[in-house]
Structures are given as structure tokens and as C-alpha cells.
ROZA-500785 format. One record per residue (C-alpha): residue number from 1; y, z, x. Coordinates in nm, 2 decimals, always signed. Example, Ala and Ser with C-alpha at 12.3 -4.5 7.8 and 13.67 -1.06 7.14 Angstrom:
REM residues 2
<senu 1, <-0.45, +0.78, +1.23>>;
<senu 2, <-0.11, +0.71, +1.37>>;
This chain:
REM residues 295
<senu 1, <+2.22, -4.21, -2.96>>;
<senu 2, <+2.20, -4.08, -2.61>>;
<senu 3, <+2.35, -3.75, -2.72>>;
<senu 4, <+2.08, -3.71, -2.99>>;
<senu 5, <+1.81, -3.80, -2.74>>;
<senu 6, <+1.91, -3.55, -2.47>>;
<senu 7, <+2.05, -3.26, -2.69>>;
<senu 8, <+1.71, -3.10, -2.76>>;
<senu 9, <+1.62, -3.10, -2.40>>;
<senu 10, <+1.95, -2.96, -2.30>>;
<senu 11, <+1.92, -2.68, -2.56>>;
<senu 12, <+1.56, -2.61, -2.44>>;
<senu 13, <+1.68, -2.59, -2.08>>;
<senu 14, <+1.95, -2.34, -2.18>>;
<senu 15, <+1.70, -2.13, -2.36>>;
<senu 16, <+1.47, -2.13, -2.07>>;
<senu 17, <+1.75, -2.04, -1.83>>;
<senu 18, <+1.86, -1.75, -2.06>>;
<senu 19, <+1.50, -1.63, -2.09>>;
<senu 20, <+1.46, -1.63, -1.72>>;
<senu 21, <+1.78, -1.44, -1.66>>;
<senu 22, <+1.68, -1.19, -1.92>>;
<senu 23, <+1.35, -1.13, -1.76>>;
<senu 24, <+1.46, -1.15, -1.39>>;
<senu 25, <+1.32, -0.87, -1.18>>;
<senu 26, <+1.56, -0.57, -1.16>>;
<senu 27, <+1.32, -0.38, -0.94>>;
<senu 28, <+1.20, -0.49, -0.60>>;
<senu 29, <+0.91, -0.31, -0.42>>;
<senu 30, <+0.86, -0.37, -0.05>>;
<senu 31, <+0.49, -0.27, -0.02>>;
<senu 32, <+0.20, -0.44, -0.20>>;
<senu 33, <+0.00, -0.12, -0.27>>;
<senu 34, <+0.31, +0.06, -0.41>>;
<senu 35, <+0.40, -0.26, -0.61>>;
<senu 36, <+0.05, -0.25, -0.77>>;
<senu 37, <+0.11, +0.11, -0.86>>;
<senu 38, <+0.45, +0.06, -1.01>>;
<senu 39, <+0.32, -0.24, -1.20>>;
<senu 40, <+0.10, +0.01, -1.40>>;
<senu 41, <+0.42, +0.17, -1.52>>;
<senu 42, <+0.59, -0.15, -1.62>>;
<senu 43, <+0.29, -0.34, -1.75>>;
<senu 44, <+0.44, -0.40, -2.10>>;
<senu 45, <+0.79, -0.47, -1.98>>;
<senu 46, <+0.94, -0.82, -2.00>>;
<senu 47, <+1.07, -0.77, -1.65>>;
<senu 48, <+0.81, -0.70, -1.39>>;
<senu 49, <+0.88, -0.56, -1.04>>;
<senu 50, <+0.89, -0.82, -0.77>>;
<senu 51, <+0.69, -0.78, -0.44>>;
<senu 52, <+0.90, -0.83, -0.13>>;
<senu 53, <+0.65, -0.82, +0.16>>;
<senu 54, <+0.31, -0.98, +0.09>>;
<senu 55, <+0.00, -0.78, +0.18>>;
<senu 56, <-0.09, -1.04, +0.44>>;
<senu 57, <+0.24, -1.00, +0.63>>;
<senu 58, <+0.32, -0.77, +0.91>>;
<senu 59, <+0.57, -0.53, +0.77>>;
<senu 60, <+0.70, -0.43, +1.11>>;
<senu 61, <+0.79, -0.78, +1.22>>;
<senu 62, <+0.86, -0.94, +0.88>>;
<senu 63, <+1.16, -1.17, +0.85>>;
<senu 64, <+1.32, -1.22, +0.51>>;
<senu 65, <+1.34, -1.57, +0.37>>;
<senu 66, <+1.65, -1.69, +0.18>>;
<senu 67, <+1.46, -1.66, -0.15>>;
<senu 68, <+1.37, -1.30, -0.08>>;
<senu 69, <+1.73, -1.22, +0.01>>;
<senu 70, <+1.84, -1.36, -0.32>>;
<senu 71, <+1.58, -1.15, -0.49>>;
<senu 72, <+1.73, -0.84, -0.33>>;
<senu 73, <+2.09, -0.95, -0.42>>;
<senu 74, <+1.99, -0.95, -0.79>>;
<senu 75, <+1.80, -0.62, -0.78>>;
<senu 76, <+1.92, -0.29, -0.93>>;
<senu 77, <+1.64, -0.08, -0.77>>;
<senu 78, <+1.46, -0.13, -0.44>>;
<senu 79, <+1.17, +0.10, -0.36>>;
<senu 80, <+1.08, +0.08, +0.01>>;
<senu 81, <+0.92, +0.27, +0.30>>;
<senu 82, <+1.21, +0.33, +0.54>>;
<senu 83, <+1.38, +0.16, +0.84>>;
<senu 84, <+1.12, +0.25, +1.09>>;
<senu 85, <+0.85, +0.07, +0.90>>;
<senu 86, <+1.04, -0.21, +0.73>>;
<senu 87, <+1.32, -0.30, +0.97>>;
<senu 88, <+1.39, -0.63, +0.81>>;
<senu 89, <+1.50, -0.45, +0.49>>;
<senu 90, <+1.70, -0.20, +0.69>>;
<senu 91, <+1.91, -0.47, +0.86>>;
<senu 92, <+2.05, -0.60, +0.53>>;
<senu 93, <+2.07, -0.27, +0.34>>;
<senu 94, <+2.44, -0.23, +0.38>>;
<senu 95, <+2.50, -0.59, +0.27>>;
<senu 96, <+2.35, -0.55, -0.07>>;
<senu 97, <+2.57, -0.52, -0.38>>;
<senu 98, <+2.70, -0.17, -0.46>>;
<senu 99, <+2.49, -0.15, -0.78>>;
<senu 100, <+2.17, -0.18, -0.58>>;
<senu 101, <+2.00, +0.16, -0.54>>;
<senu 102, <+1.76, +0.18, -0.24>>;
<senu 103, <+1.51, +0.46, -0.27>>;
<senu 104, <+1.31, +0.54, +0.05>>;
<senu 105, <+0.99, +0.68, -0.08>>;
<senu 106, <+0.92, +0.86, +0.25>>;
<senu 107, <+1.24, +1.07, +0.20>>;
<senu 108, <+1.15, +1.20, -0.14>>;
<senu 109, <+1.06, +1.57, -0.17>>;
<senu 110, <+0.76, +1.51, -0.40>>;
<senu 111, <+0.60, +1.28, -0.14>>;
<senu 112, <+0.39, +1.44, +0.14>>;
<senu 113, <+0.46, +1.26, +0.46>>;
<senu 114, <+0.34, +1.28, +0.82>>;
<senu 115, <+0.43, +1.13, +1.16>>;
<senu 116, <+0.22, +0.90, +1.36>>;
<senu 117, <+0.14, +0.97, +1.73>>;
<senu 118, <+0.44, +0.75, +1.82>>;
<senu 119, <+0.67, +0.98, +1.60>>;
<senu 120, <+0.72, +0.71, +1.34>>;
<senu 121, <+0.69, +0.81, +0.97>>;
<senu 122, <+0.34, +0.71, +0.85>>;
<senu 123, <+0.40, +0.46, +0.57>>;
<senu 124, <+0.05, +0.47, +0.41>>;
<senu 125, <+0.14, +0.74, +0.16>>;
<senu 126, <-0.03, +0.57, -0.13>>;
<senu 127, <-0.37, +0.66, +0.02>>;
<senu 128, <-0.33, +1.01, -0.11>>;
<senu 129, <-0.35, +1.00, -0.49>>;
<senu 130, <-0.12, +1.30, -0.52>>;
<senu 131, <+0.14, +1.10, -0.34>>;
<senu 132, <+0.07, +0.81, -0.59>>;
<senu 133, <+0.15, +1.05, -0.87>>;
<senu 134, <+0.48, +1.13, -0.70>>;
<senu 135, <+0.56, +0.76, -0.66>>;
<senu 136, <+0.49, +0.70, -1.03>>;
<senu 137, <+0.72, +0.98, -1.14>>;
<senu 138, <+1.00, +0.87, -0.90>>;
<senu 139, <+0.98, +0.52, -1.04>>;
<senu 140, <+0.98, +0.64, -1.40>>;
<senu 141, <+1.29, +0.85, -1.33>>;
<senu 142, <+1.47, +0.56, -1.15>>;
<senu 143, <+1.38, +0.31, -1.42>>;
<senu 144, <+1.50, +0.55, -1.69>>;
<senu 145, <+1.84, +0.55, -1.52>>;
<senu 146, <+1.86, +0.17, -1.53>>;
<senu 147, <+1.73, +0.16, -1.89>>;
<senu 148, <+1.84, +0.49, -2.06>>;
<senu 149, <+1.72, +0.36, -2.40>>;
<senu 150, <+1.36, +0.34, -2.26>>;
<senu 151, <+1.36, +0.67, -2.06>>;
<senu 152, <+1.12, +0.84, -2.30>>;
<senu 153, <+0.88, +0.54, -2.27>>;
<senu 154, <+0.87, +0.56, -1.89>>;
<senu 155, <+0.82, +0.93, -1.89>>;
<senu 156, <+0.53, +0.90, -2.14>>;
<senu 157, <+0.37, +0.62, -1.94>>;
<senu 158, <+0.41, +0.82, -1.62>>;
<senu 159, <+0.24, +1.12, -1.79>>;
<senu 160, <-0.05, +0.89, -1.89>>;
<senu 161, <-0.09, +0.74, -1.55>>;
<senu 162, <-0.07, +1.08, -1.38>>;
<senu 163, <-0.37, +1.20, -1.57>>;
<senu 164, <-0.56, +0.89, -1.47>>;
<senu 165, <-0.47, +0.95, -1.10>>;
<senu 166, <-0.58, +1.31, -1.13>>;
<senu 167, <-0.92, +1.19, -1.26>>;
<senu 168, <-0.93, +0.94, -0.97>>;
<senu 169, <-0.86, +1.21, -0.72>>;
<senu 170, <-1.14, +1.42, -0.86>>;
<senu 171, <-1.38, +1.13, -0.85>>;
<senu 172, <-1.30, +1.05, -0.49>>;
<senu 173, <-1.33, +1.42, -0.39>>;
<senu 174, <-1.68, +1.44, -0.55>>;
<senu 175, <-1.80, +1.13, -0.37>>;
<senu 176, <-1.66, +1.22, -0.03>>;
<senu 177, <-1.73, +1.59, -0.03>>;
<senu 178, <-2.09, +1.56, +0.10>>;
<senu 179, <-1.97, +1.34, +0.39>>;
<senu 180, <-1.69, +1.55, +0.52>>;
<senu 181, <-1.86, +1.65, +0.84>>;
<senu 182, <-1.98, +1.30, +0.94>>;
<senu 183, <-1.76, +1.16, +1.22>>;
<senu 184, <-1.62, +0.81, +1.23>>;
<senu 185, <-1.38, +0.61, +1.44>>;
<senu 186, <-1.10, +0.38, +1.31>>;
<senu 187, <-0.94, +0.09, +1.48>>;
<senu 188, <-0.59, +0.17, +1.34>>;
<senu 189, <-0.47, +0.51, +1.22>>;
<senu 190, <-0.40, +0.39, +0.87>>;
<senu 191, <-0.61, +0.63, +0.68>>;
<senu 192, <-0.48, +0.97, +0.78>>;
<senu 193, <-0.35, +1.05, +0.44>>;
<senu 194, <-0.69, +0.99, +0.29>>;
<senu 195, <-0.85, +1.18, +0.58>>;
<senu 196, <-0.63, +1.49, +0.53>>;
<senu 197, <-0.66, +1.48, +0.15>>;
<senu 198, <-1.04, +1.48, +0.15>>;
<senu 199, <-1.10, +1.67, +0.47>>;
<senu 200, <-1.28, +1.39, +0.64>>;
<senu 201, <-1.39, +1.39, +1.01>>;
<senu 202, <-1.19, +1.11, +1.18>>;
<senu 203, <-1.31, +1.15, +1.54>>;
<senu 204, <-1.11, +0.88, +1.71>>;
<senu 205, <-0.85, +0.61, +1.69>>;
<senu 206, <-0.88, +0.29, +1.90>>;
<senu 207, <-0.53, +0.15, +1.86>>;
<senu 208, <-0.29, +0.44, +1.89>>;
<senu 209, <+0.01, +0.21, +1.87>>;
<senu 210, <+0.06, -0.07, +1.63>>;
<senu 211, <+0.25, -0.27, +1.89>>;
<senu 212, <+0.01, -0.23, +2.19>>;
<senu 213, <-0.35, -0.31, +2.26>>;
<senu 214, <-0.57, -0.01, +2.36>>;
<senu 215, <-0.60, +0.05, +2.74>>;
<senu 216, <-0.93, +0.00, +2.92>>;
<senu 217, <-0.94, +0.37, +2.99>>;
<senu 218, <-0.89, +0.47, +2.63>>;
<senu 219, <-1.15, +0.22, +2.52>>;
<senu 220, <-1.40, +0.37, +2.76>>;
<senu 221, <-1.31, +0.72, +2.63>>;
<senu 222, <-1.37, +0.61, +2.27>>;
<senu 223, <-1.70, +0.45, +2.36>>;
<senu 224, <-1.82, +0.77, +2.53>>;
<senu 225, <-1.71, +0.97, +2.23>>;
<senu 226, <-1.91, +0.74, +2.00>>;
<senu 227, <-2.22, +0.78, +2.21>>;
<senu 228, <-2.19, +1.15, +2.28>>;
<senu 229, <-2.14, +1.24, +1.92>>;
<senu 230, <-2.38, +1.00, +1.76>>;
<senu 231, <-2.10, +0.83, +1.57>>;
<senu 232, <-2.25, +0.56, +1.35>>;
<senu 233, <-1.95, +0.44, +1.15>>;
<senu 234, <-1.66, +0.23, +1.29>>;
<senu 235, <-1.38, +0.12, +1.06>>;
<senu 236, <-1.18, -0.20, +1.12>>;
<senu 237, <-0.86, -0.30, +0.94>>;
<senu 238, <-0.80, -0.67, +0.88>>;
<senu 239, <-0.45, -0.64, +1.00>>;
<senu 240, <-0.57, -0.58, +1.36>>;
<senu 241, <-0.76, -0.78, +1.62>>;
<senu 242, <-1.12, -0.68, +1.59>>;
<senu 243, <-1.24, -0.80, +1.93>>;
<senu 244, <-1.26, -0.46, +2.10>>;
<senu 245, <-1.42, -0.30, +1.79>>;
<senu 246, <-1.68, -0.57, +1.77>>;
<senu 247, <-1.77, -0.50, +2.14>>;
<senu 248, <-1.79, -0.12, +2.07>>;
<senu 249, <-2.02, -0.18, +1.78>>;
<senu 250, <-2.25, -0.39, +2.00>>;
<senu 251, <-2.26, -0.15, +2.29>>;
<senu 252, <-2.31, +0.16, +2.08>>;
<senu 253, <-2.52, +0.02, +1.79>>;
<senu 254, <-2.27, +0.18, +1.55>>;
<senu 255, <-2.21, +0.01, +1.21>>;
<senu 256, <-1.87, -0.17, +1.19>>;
<senu 257, <-1.71, -0.22, +0.85>>;
<senu 258, <-1.37, -0.35, +0.73>>;
<senu 259, <-1.15, -0.14, +0.50>>;
<senu 260, <-0.82, -0.28, +0.39>>;
<senu 261, <-0.56, -0.02, +0.30>>;
<senu 262, <-0.37, -0.29, +0.11>>;
<senu 263, <-0.48, -0.46, -0.21>>;
<senu 264, <-0.69, -0.77, -0.20>>;
<senu 265, <-0.83, -1.00, -0.46>>;
<senu 266, <-1.18, -0.87, -0.38>>;
<senu 267, <-1.08, -0.51, -0.43>>;
<senu 268, <-0.89, -0.57, -0.75>>;
<senu 269, <-0.53, -0.60, -0.85>>;
<senu 270, <-0.46, -0.24, -0.95>>;
<senu 271, <-0.42, +0.08, -0.75>>;
<senu 272, <-0.73, +0.25, -0.89>>;
<senu 273, <-0.94, -0.05, -0.80>>;
<senu 274, <-0.81, -0.04, -0.45>>;
<senu 275, <-0.89, +0.33, -0.40>>;
<senu 276, <-1.23, +0.29, -0.56>>;
<senu 277, <-1.31, +0.00, -0.32>>;
<senu 278, <-1.20, +0.21, -0.02>>;
<senu 279, <-1.41, +0.51, -0.13>>;
<senu 280, <-1.72, +0.30, -0.19>>;
<senu 281, <-1.70, +0.14, +0.15>>;
<senu 282, <-1.66, +0.48, +0.31>>;
<senu 283, <-1.96, +0.62, +0.13>>;
<senu 284, <-2.16, +0.32, +0.23>>;
<senu 285, <-2.07, +0.36, +0.60>>;
<senu 286, <-2.10, +0.74, +0.62>>;
<senu 287, <-2.41, +0.77, +0.41>>;
<senu 288, <-2.76, +0.84, +0.55>>;
<senu 289, <-2.86, +0.47, +0.57>>;
<senu 290, <-2.53, +0.28, +0.63>>;
<senu 291, <-2.68, -0.06, +0.71>>;
<senu 292, <-2.90, -0.07, +0.40>>;
<senu 293, <-2.63, +0.07, +0.17>>;
<senu 294, <-2.37, -0.19, +0.29>>;
<senu 295, <-2.60, -0.48, +0.19>>;
């Protein structure tokens, strides 16, 4: 009687366990923006890539939880942004199973990279859609090695996404081209790939180091630069303390806006939505009537 009562639930539990195992993430992506990009490639797959570091976390000082460590232990592929930017991942890299392939996207020849003023590799590579194309094709190749039977599917999907990203690149270029000469100041030097791709006029950076607050001397220099050049657009990033930027906006009457280089619910859950949101905010701030256009 008891066996008959519990047998269906036991069978269902085993089925659930097997299904979970079959769809467990074989790919782990460290960065939220890159994760959203890779998710476009695997949208129809039963196993979706797992995000390791949430967009709200500080990647430089992030500590792995036991559940995240278990996730890495089960992964066959880890896409990350290098030891200088994600030290928590670097510390356990040699402890992962031999089957786990770690691919540092900043070391790939198809990805254009640059150094920050502190000589650290700039991790914000996704802000250049051409780099996004490189990331998609790297992921397609790596997933094809894990699942050889689906290699043609990943390559076809990568070709499709590449065309969409080329269209995005063209759209952004057309929107930002009239605004190239207009100077702006950023709180954190997170947008350099975007600036270089579309030839924008970033005239100053308040926080030159992620780990240190700006000095009083540098803050005064930035304030003078804003006033002398008639800079009317200041860009804050939500990952940084905005106290000094708020003061600069008050003393110079410049417009202060917030742009998040990482995905948010407001910006949308896919890469194209993220880049579209960033572009629209830039256009609103750099346009002829920034305060009206931001309302």
C-alpha cells in the first residue's frame, strides 16, 4: 500500500532529476552583458548559459559563493574577462576540472582591446558592436566543439546575429554622427570602446581609477574644463558614487544623466536593447536641448 502510494512520486522525482541534469548549464559566462549576448545564440537550446557575476555586483571585488563554485565545477565552457578584471575567477581557475575550458575574451585575436590609464585591460569590450560580433562567433565555435552534432546550427545562428549586429552598428553610427564634436565628461571611463568606435568627444574622466576617489585637484581641473569648454553633458554610471558628479552638475549647470554599461530591466534583457538604450540616452544628453529631450 505504501509502495503504491509513493512509487509515482519517486518516479516523478527521478524524471525531474534526470531532466535537470540533462539541461544543466554547460556554459558559464562571467559578465552580464556578455551573457545576454551569448543567450541570443543559445535561445532555442535546452541548456542556457549561466551568469556567474550579477550586473549589480562589483566584478573587481566579487567573492564566489559555494553555489557559484559548484556551477563552475559542472561547466564545460567558461567565458570570462581575465584575471585583472575578475580576480575571484582567476583564483580558482587551476582548481577546475580538466574538461573545463576557460576562454578569456580579452585574449582573442578577433576582439579589439585597449588598456585603461592604470594599464589594466579594459573589460567593456561589448560596447563596440564589432567586438560583440567577435564574441558571438567565438562562442559559436566553442559550443560547436562541445556539441559537434549542432555545429552547423551554431554557425548559422552566429551568421544571423552578426547581420543584426551590423545593422545595429549602422543605426548607432547614424544617430551619433551629428553629435561627434560635442564634448562630454564621464564619471567612470567605462565607455571608451563606444567613444572610439563612433568617434565621440569624451573630454574628461572624473574617476581615473576604479579603486580610488578623485582627488580635489583633479575635481577642480574637471570643473574648470567643463566651464571653459561649455560642456553641458555629464554622464554618471550607477556603479559609482555620484556625490561629486552631482556637485559638478550644480556648480556648472551641466546636465547629469545616468548610463549603465550593463543590462538592466529598464533597458531590456537583450544586447540590442542595451545598446539602443545607451544610444538614446547619449543622443538626449548631447542634443541641442538636453533637458527637454530627457523628459
